[in-house]
Structure formats: structure tokens, C-alpha cells
KEFI-690324 format. One line per 3 residues: number of its first residue (from 1); for each residue x negated, y, z negated of C-alpha. Coordinates in steps of 0.5 Angstrom, whole numbers. Layout:
N
NUM	X/Y/Z  ...;
***
This chain:
87
1	255/13/-294  255/16/-301  250/22/-302;
4	247/24/-308  243/31/-310  237/31/-315;
7	236/39/-317  230/42/-318  228/49/-320;
10	223/50/-314  223/49/-306  216/47/-307;
13	218/41/-312  223/39/-307  218/39/-301;
16	213/35/-305  219/30/-306  221/30/-299;
19	214/29/-297  213/23/-301  219/20/-300;
22	220/21/-292  214/17/-291  218/10/-291;
25	222/13/-285  229/14/-289  233/20/-290;
28	231/25/-295  233/32/-294  232/39/-297;
31	238/44/-298  240/50/-303  243/47/-309;
34	251/49/-309  252/54/-314  257/49/-318;
37	250/45/-319  245/50/-320  243/52/-327;
40	243/59/-326  239/61/-320  236/59/-313;
43	235/52/-314  234/47/-309  236/40/-308;
46	234/33/-305  240/30/-301  239/22/-301;
49	243/16/-300  246/15/-307  243/8/-307;
52	236/11/-307  237/14/-314  232/9/-317;
55	227/11/-312  227/18/-313  227/18/-320;
58	220/14/-319  217/19/-314  219/25/-319;
61	216/21/-325  210/20/-321  209/27/-318;
64	210/30/-325  216/33/-323  223/34/-327;
67	229/33/-324  234/38/-327  241/34/-325;
70	243/29/-321  250/29/-317  254/25/-313;
73	257/28/-307  264/27/-305  268/29/-299;
76	275/32/-299  280/31/-294  280/38/-293;
79	272/38/-291  270/41/-297  265/37/-302;
82	266/36/-309  260/34/-314  260/30/-320;
85	254/30/-325  252/23/-326  245/24/-329;
***
């Protein structure tokens, strides 16, 4: 499974998204956004299966929440992670 991160400026916005999306029993997690994807601050991210990107975008639009960026999470052989901007 390939994960993606949708970055938001506040923990409350990620919680709103998570509460709306987790009602269907699928995984949507909240993490502190890694520095390499954080736009100069203490941003938070919603972590989810990349295939659910359109669902996440629709939920954000319905809640009136702006996504600051979407990144694909890729694991490296050494156990580290690399994030590539996809939106």
C-alpha cells in the first residue's frame, strides 16, 4: 500500500477531516507533518492510502478546509521515507 499525506496548518483541521473520513472504517491517521513538507511551521498531516486522494479532496471541500499540499510517501531501503509532492 502506498500512503499519501495531505498537509494542513492546524491540528483541528486534521481532526475534522479524520472524524469525517473515519466513519467508514478506513484508515486515516494524523501525524505531525515532516519538516520537508511543512510550510515553515508546525503543520499536521492526514495520512491515508493514496487511492483515497479524491475522497480526501471532496471531504476537505465539503468542510471548507484548504489542503496546503499533497505528498506521496515512499519508503527507502534503509527504512527512511521520502516525500514527493503530487499536488
